[in-house]
ROBA-404040 format. One record per atom (N, C-alpha, C): x, y, z; residue number from 0; atom name. Coordinates in nm, 3 decimals. Example, Ala and Ser with C-alpha at 12.3 -4.5 7.8 and 13.67 -1.06 7.14 Angstrom:
<tifis>
px py pz nr atom
1.319 -0.569 0.780 0 N
1.230 -0.450 0.780 0 CA
1.320 -0.330 0.780 0 C
1.285 -0.225 0.708 1 N
1.367 -0.106 0.714 1 CA
1.290 0.003 0.787 1 C
</tifis>
This chain:
<tifis>
px py pz nr atom
2.494 2.502 0.250 0 N
2.380 2.587 0.226 0 CA
2.333 2.641 0.360 0 C
2.330 2.772 0.374 1 N
2.277 2.834 0.495 1 CA
2.127 2.844 0.484 1 C
2.058 2.816 0.594 2 N
1.912 2.828 0.594 2 CA
1.867 2.872 0.732 2 C
1.752 2.928 0.737 3 N
1.689 2.967 0.864 3 CA
1.547 2.913 0.863 3 C
1.533 2.782 0.869 4 N
1.403 2.717 0.862 4 CA
1.357 2.679 1.001 4 C
1.238 2.723 1.040 5 N
1.183 2.685 1.171 5 CA
1.089 2.567 1.151 5 C
1.115 2.459 1.222 6 N
1.031 2.341 1.218 6 CA
0.993 2.309 1.361 6 C
0.868 2.334 1.396 7 N
0.818 2.317 1.532 7 CA
0.904 2.396 1.630 7 C
0.973 2.327 1.720 8 N
1.045 2.394 1.828 8 CA
1.193 2.415 1.799 8 C
1.240 2.368 1.686 9 N
1.382 2.379 1.653 9 CA
1.401 2.461 1.527 9 C
1.517 2.517 1.512 10 N
1.550 2.593 1.393 10 CA
1.673 2.533 1.328 10 C
1.666 2.512 1.197 11 N
1.783 2.467 1.123 11 CA
1.867 2.590 1.091 11 C
1.990 2.589 1.137 12 N
2.081 2.701 1.113 12 CA
2.147 2.690 0.976 12 C
2.197 2.570 0.945 13 N
2.260 2.549 0.814 13 CA
2.263 2.401 0.782 13 C
2.278 2.372 0.652 14 N
2.291 2.235 0.604 14 CA
2.407 2.229 0.506 14 C
2.453 2.108 0.477 15 N
2.554 2.089 0.374 15 CA
2.697 2.087 0.424 15 C
2.788 2.117 0.332 16 N
2.932 2.106 0.357 16 CA
2.983 2.194 0.471 16 C
2.912 2.301 0.502 17 N
2.958 2.394 0.605 17 CA
2.935 2.341 0.747 17 C
2.855 2.237 0.762 18 N
2.824 2.182 0.895 18 CA
2.941 2.096 0.943 18 C
2.993 2.125 1.062 19 N
3.108 2.048 1.115 19 CA
3.064 1.913 1.172 19 C
3.079 1.805 1.093 20 N
3.029 1.674 1.135 20 CA
3.135 1.587 1.204 20 C
3.257 1.632 1.211 21 N
3.363 1.555 1.278 21 CA
3.324 1.532 1.424 21 C
3.329 1.408 1.468 22 N
3.294 1.376 1.605 22 CA
3.152 1.329 1.625 22 C
3.072 1.329 1.518 23 N
2.936 1.275 1.531 23 CA
2.943 1.122 1.530 23 C
2.840 1.059 1.583 24 N
2.836 0.913 1.586 24 CA
2.691 0.865 1.571 24 C
2.677 0.737 1.545 25 N
2.545 0.678 1.522 25 CA
2.453 0.703 1.642 25 C
2.331 0.752 1.611 26 N
2.230 0.777 1.715 26 CA
2.105 0.694 1.694 26 C
2.084 0.644 1.571 27 N
1.966 0.562 1.545 27 CA
1.941 0.546 1.397 27 C
1.819 0.507 1.364 28 N
1.780 0.474 1.228 28 CA
1.642 0.531 1.199 28 C
1.619 0.564 1.074 29 N
1.487 0.609 1.033 29 CA
1.443 0.534 0.907 29 C
1.313 0.520 0.892 30 N
1.254 0.459 0.773 30 CA
1.173 0.566 0.703 30 C
1.223 0.612 0.589 31 N
1.151 0.710 0.508 31 CA
1.214 0.714 0.370 31 C
1.147 0.779 0.279 32 N
1.195 0.782 0.141 32 CA
1.302 0.891 0.120 32 C
1.380 0.871 0.017 33 N
1.479 0.971 -0.025 33 CA
1.409 1.103 -0.053 33 C
1.296 1.098 -0.124 34 N
1.226 1.221 -0.161 34 CA
1.174 1.296 -0.039 34 C
1.137 1.224 0.066 35 N
1.091 1.288 0.189 35 CA
1.204 1.369 0.253 35 C
1.325 1.315 0.252 36 N
1.441 1.387 0.306 36 CA
1.477 1.503 0.213 36 C
1.480 1.475 0.083 37 N
1.517 1.575 -0.015 37 CA
1.425 1.697 -0.010 37 C
1.295 1.674 0.007 38 N
1.199 1.786 0.017 38 CA
1.230 1.879 0.134 38 C
1.274 1.824 0.245 39 N
1.299 1.905 0.366 39 CA
1.440 1.962 0.372 39 C
1.540 1.886 0.320 40 N
1.680 1.925 0.338 40 CA
1.756 1.952 0.209 40 C
1.689 1.936 0.096 41 N
1.758 1.958 -0.031 41 CA
1.840 1.837 -0.070 41 C
1.923 1.851 -0.172 42 N
2.003 1.737 -0.218 42 CA
2.112 1.700 -0.116 42 C
2.149 1.573 -0.113 43 N
2.255 1.532 -0.020 43 CA
2.392 1.573 -0.070 43 C
2.487 1.574 0.021 44 N
2.627 1.587 -0.017 44 CA
2.671 1.450 -0.068 44 C
2.776 1.447 -0.146 45 N
2.828 1.319 -0.192 45 CA
2.891 1.246 -0.075 45 C
2.865 1.116 -0.067 46 N
2.926 1.033 0.037 46 CA
3.070 1.002 0.004 46 C
3.124 0.902 0.070 47 N
3.264 0.865 0.047 47 CA
3.281 0.772 -0.074 47 C
3.170 0.738 -0.141 48 N
3.168 0.648 -0.257 48 CA
3.225 0.511 -0.228 48 C
3.218 0.472 -0.104 49 N
3.252 0.336 -0.064 49 CA
3.139 0.285 0.025 49 C
3.132 0.331 0.148 50 N
3.028 0.285 0.241 50 CA
2.902 0.371 0.236 50 C
2.912 0.491 0.181 51 N
2.796 0.578 0.168 51 CA
2.797 0.647 0.032 51 C
2.677 0.664 -0.025 52 N
2.665 0.738 -0.151 52 CA
2.625 0.882 -0.128 52 C
2.554 0.906 -0.017 53 N
2.507 1.041 0.011 53 CA
2.491 1.066 0.159 53 C
2.500 1.193 0.197 54 N
2.486 1.231 0.337 54 CA
2.424 1.371 0.345 54 C
2.330 1.386 0.435 55 N
2.275 1.518 0.468 55 CA
2.333 1.557 0.603 55 C
2.379 1.679 0.615 56 N
2.434 1.731 0.740 56 CA
2.352 1.853 0.780 56 C
2.313 1.858 0.908 57 N
2.225 1.965 0.955 57 CA
2.277 2.017 1.089 57 C
2.279 2.150 1.101 58 N
2.310 2.212 1.229 58 CA
2.185 2.282 1.279 58 C
2.148 2.256 1.404 59 N
2.028 2.313 1.465 59 CA
2.063 2.424 1.564 59 C
1.964 2.506 1.592 60 N
1.982 2.619 1.683 60 CA
2.015 2.577 1.825 60 C
1.984 2.453 1.864 61 N
2.017 2.404 1.998 61 CA
2.161 2.354 2.007 61 C
2.238 2.370 1.897 62 N
2.377 2.327 1.895 62 CA
2.398 2.186 1.845 62 C
2.291 2.114 1.823 63 N
2.299 1.975 1.777 63 CA
2.338 1.969 1.630 63 C
2.430 1.879 1.599 64 N
2.467 1.846 1.461 64 CA
2.406 1.709 1.433 64 C
2.341 1.693 1.318 65 N
2.281 1.565 1.281 65 CA
2.319 1.531 1.137 65 C
2.330 1.401 1.111 66 N
2.358 1.353 0.976 66 CA
2.261 1.239 0.943 66 C
2.229 1.228 0.815 67 N
2.149 1.116 0.763 67 CA
2.231 1.056 0.649 67 C
2.247 0.924 0.651 68 N
2.331 0.862 0.549 68 CA
2.293 0.716 0.526 68 C
2.338 0.661 0.415 69 N
2.302 0.526 0.370 69 CA
2.419 0.429 0.391 69 C
2.454 0.404 0.513 70 N
2.575 0.329 0.547 70 CA
2.568 0.182 0.509 70 C
2.662 0.139 0.429 71 N
2.687 -0.001 0.390 71 CA
2.567 -0.075 0.330 71 C
2.476 -0.003 0.267 72 N
2.366 -0.070 0.196 72 CA
2.360 -0.022 0.051 72 C
2.454 0.059 0.012 73 N
2.452 0.125 -0.118 73 CA
2.526 0.044 -0.225 73 C
2.504 0.084 -0.348 74 N
2.570 0.018 -0.462 74 CA
2.722 0.028 -0.453 74 C
2.772 0.140 -0.408 75 N
2.918 0.156 -0.402 75 CA
2.981 0.058 -0.303 75 C
2.905 0.011 -0.206 76 N
2.957 -0.084 -0.107 76 CA
2.922 -0.228 -0.143 76 C
2.799 -0.253 -0.188 77 N
2.751 -0.389 -0.214 77 CA
2.749 -0.428 -0.361 77 C
2.781 -0.335 -0.450 78 N
2.775 -0.366 -0.591 78 CA
2.632 -0.375 -0.639 78 C
2.606 -0.471 -0.728 79 N
2.474 -0.484 -0.792 79 CA
2.361 -0.510 -0.693 79 C
2.391 -0.568 -0.577 80 N
2.286 -0.596 -0.479 80 CA
2.256 -0.475 -0.388 80 C
2.336 -0.372 -0.398 81 N
2.316 -0.252 -0.316 81 CA
2.203 -0.166 -0.369 81 C
2.159 -0.072 -0.286 82 N
2.048 0.016 -0.322 82 CA
2.099 0.146 -0.383 82 C
2.026 0.195 -0.482 83 N
2.051 0.329 -0.533 83 CA
2.004 0.426 -0.426 83 C
2.073 0.537 -0.414 84 N
2.040 0.636 -0.312 84 CA
1.892 0.676 -0.318 84 C
1.841 0.699 -0.437 85 N
1.703 0.744 -0.456 85 CA
1.600 0.636 -0.422 85 C
1.642 0.510 -0.414 86 N
1.551 0.400 -0.383 86 CA
1.561 0.352 -0.239 86 C
1.642 0.417 -0.160 87 N
1.664 0.374 -0.022 87 CA
1.550 0.419 0.070 87 C
1.517 0.336 0.167 88 N
1.419 0.368 0.270 88 CA
1.476 0.347 0.410 88 C
1.600 0.301 0.419 89 N
1.664 0.266 0.547 89 CA
1.783 0.358 0.568 89 C
1.776 0.445 0.666 90 N
1.880 0.547 0.685 90 CA
1.940 0.542 0.825 90 C
2.068 0.565 0.833 91 N
2.137 0.585 0.961 91 CA
2.127 0.733 0.996 91 C
2.115 0.761 1.124 92 N
2.119 0.899 1.173 92 CA
2.235 0.910 1.271 92 C
2.325 1.001 1.242 93 N
2.436 1.029 1.333 93 CA
2.414 1.163 1.398 93 C
2.493 1.191 1.499 94 N
2.478 1.321 1.562 94 CA
2.580 1.349 1.669 94 C
2.581 1.474 1.709 95 N
2.672 1.519 1.814 95 CA
2.622 1.485 1.952 95 C
2.493 1.453 1.964 96 N
2.433 1.414 2.091 96 CA
2.304 1.338 2.064 96 C
2.242 1.289 2.171 97 N
2.121 1.207 2.157 97 CA
2.003 1.284 2.098 97 C
2.004 1.415 2.108 98 N
1.896 1.499 2.055 98 CA
1.890 1.494 1.901 98 C
1.997 1.455 1.837 99 N
2.003 1.453 1.691 99 CA
1.890 1.370 1.629 99 C
1.865 1.253 1.685 100 N
1.760 1.167 1.631 100 CA
1.623 1.232 1.644 100 C
1.595 1.293 1.758 101 N
1.467 1.362 1.777 101 CA
1.453 1.480 1.682 101 C
1.561 1.556 1.665 102 N
1.557 1.671 1.574 102 CA
1.529 1.626 1.431 102 C
1.592 1.519 1.388 103 N
1.567 1.466 1.253 103 CA
1.423 1.418 1.242 103 C
1.374 1.349 1.343 104 N
1.234 1.303 1.342 104 CA
1.140 1.421 1.328 104 C
1.163 1.528 1.404 105 N
1.078 1.647 1.396 105 CA
1.091 1.716 1.261 105 C
1.213 1.729 1.211 106 N
1.237 1.794 1.083 106 CA
1.163 1.725 0.969 106 C
1.169 1.592 0.968 107 N
1.108 1.515 0.860 107 CA
0.961 1.482 0.886 107 C
0.913 1.512 1.005 108 N
0.773 1.483 1.037 108 CA
0.745 1.335 1.048 108 C
0.840 1.259 1.101 109 N
0.826 1.113 1.111 109 CA
0.750 1.073 1.236 109 C
0.669 0.970 1.223 110 N
0.601 0.911 1.338 110 CA
0.703 0.831 1.420 110 C
0.671 0.805 1.544 111 N
0.763 0.734 1.634 111 CA
0.800 0.595 1.581 111 C
0.707 0.527 1.513 112 N
0.737 0.393 1.465 112 CA
0.829 0.391 1.343 112 C
0.864 0.507 1.291 113 N
0.960 0.515 1.180 113 CA
1.101 0.544 1.231 113 C
1.117 0.548 1.363 114 N
1.245 0.582 1.425 114 CA
1.287 0.470 1.518 114 C
1.414 0.432 1.511 115 N
1.469 0.329 1.598 115 CA
1.595 0.382 1.662 115 C
1.599 0.387 1.793 116 N
1.717 0.434 1.865 116 CA
1.827 0.330 1.857 116 C
1.952 0.373 1.846 117 N
2.063 0.280 1.827 117 CA
2.076 0.182 1.942 117 C
2.044 0.220 2.065 118 N
2.057 0.127 2.177 118 CA
1.950 0.018 2.175 118 C
1.850 0.030 2.089 119 N
1.746 -0.071 2.075 119 CA
1.769 -0.162 1.955 119 C
1.876 -0.140 1.883 120 N
1.899 -0.213 1.759 120 CA
1.898 -0.364 1.779 120 C
1.941 -0.412 1.893 121 N
1.946 -0.557 1.915 121 CA
1.810 -0.614 1.958 121 C
1.714 -0.529 1.986 122 N
1.582 -0.573 2.027 122 CA
1.505 -0.621 1.904 122 C
1.480 -0.750 1.895 123 N
1.419 -0.809 1.776 123 CA
1.281 -0.750 1.749 123 C
1.203 -0.725 1.852 124 N
1.070 -0.668 1.834 124 CA
1.079 -0.531 1.769 124 C
1.168 -0.447 1.819 125 N
1.186 -0.315 1.762 125 CA
1.234 -0.325 1.617 125 C
1.326 -0.415 1.591 126 N
1.376 -0.433 1.455 126 CA
1.264 -0.475 1.361 126 C
1.179 -0.567 1.405 127 N
1.071 -0.613 1.319 127 CA
0.976 -0.498 1.287 127 C
0.942 -0.415 1.387 128 N
0.856 -0.300 1.361 128 CA
0.921 -0.205 1.262 128 C
1.052 -0.184 1.277 129 N
1.127 -0.096 1.188 129 CA
1.119 -0.147 1.045 129 C
1.147 -0.275 1.024 130 N
1.146 -0.329 0.889 130 CA
1.004 -0.335 0.833 130 C
0.905 -0.366 0.917 131 N
0.766 -0.365 0.870 131 CA
0.727 -0.226 0.824 131 C
0.768 -0.124 0.898 132 N
0.738 0.015 0.861 132 CA
0.805 0.047 0.727 132 C
0.927 0.004 0.711 133 N
0.999 0.028 0.586 133 CA
0.923 -0.033 0.468 133 C
0.876 -0.154 0.485 134 N
0.802 -0.222 0.379 134 CA
0.672 -0.149 0.348 134 C
0.603 -0.099 0.450 135 N
0.476 -0.030 0.426 135 CA
0.497 0.103 0.355 135 C
0.610 0.168 0.377 136 N
0.640 0.295 0.309 136 CA
0.667 0.270 0.161 136 C
0.730 0.157 0.129 137 N
0.766 0.126 -0.009 137 CA
0.643 0.100 -0.096 137 C
0.532 0.061 -0.033 138 N
0.412 0.024 -0.110 138 CA
0.332 0.143 -0.154 138 C
</tifis>
């Protein structure tokens, strides 16, 4: 889907299957609802039906490619204990560069405490804040 949406200082050039995501890698994590992402980016593309059920792909005017996906927490990966895509609050963010996580944060209007950079993943304090935020969003 081609779009020309301006969100603060960045412009979304296009979303969906046309975005070249090959070569992107994990940049961090976000805590927000499926509907919050869906409102801003539309419906997700179908995932690989193994480790992911859905993925949003976004290309920005600064050249950054970003992805949002439900890696290894979905029903297709975990079976009955996995989450339905629409009930997920824990998302991976991939990208072509470090700016991807910031662009996604700006696009979705997320506060800083709803974002966790991948290099901080092992920091227990940061993880606890991330999971606490996730729980507060669910309520």
